[in-house]
C-alpha angles and dihedrals in degrees: 000000000000092000092047090057095038091242128149127236111237114195130181138215099055090142096058121105123207092222090060094057121097108261092229090060094063085211118161107182093166092058091044093052092047091049095049096043092049092046088057094045092046091060093043103251129136112260123207132172148192138196118267098205134031108282125197105146136086095241091059093044091049090052090052090050091048091053094042093058109011110207093207100045106127093216096039093243121171141177116281091211142358127206118203107211129211119030101198144148092271091058091050094056108115099249094042093047092051090054090047091050090051090049093051091050091050091049086057092049098256120138092347108166122181108296095228093054092062104040104140092357111145099184104124091207093058 
């Protein structure tokens, strides 16, 4: 239906990590995101995304970047757009805003080191 009407699929929760979910929940947001994004790409529609929860840390931003341009996608697929939700006072705090600024630069391909080499890294020059 989306392809017929030239619409894009916009899916949420690209910042969520399975390891951060309570074990009792059996939640696997990473697998769900991968399944939905690939389903859209497989039928040839544009796929976009957004964050589900407020996101101010590097781990969340790295997960968004990983989903936006998956390194291991066999066909090199990527998101057509990403919407960052919730401009708020917390985001505008100095430390949070610096991380957000770094994230935006990386989304545009600037200073984008390997994701795994900066997990948890708080060096603003990295």
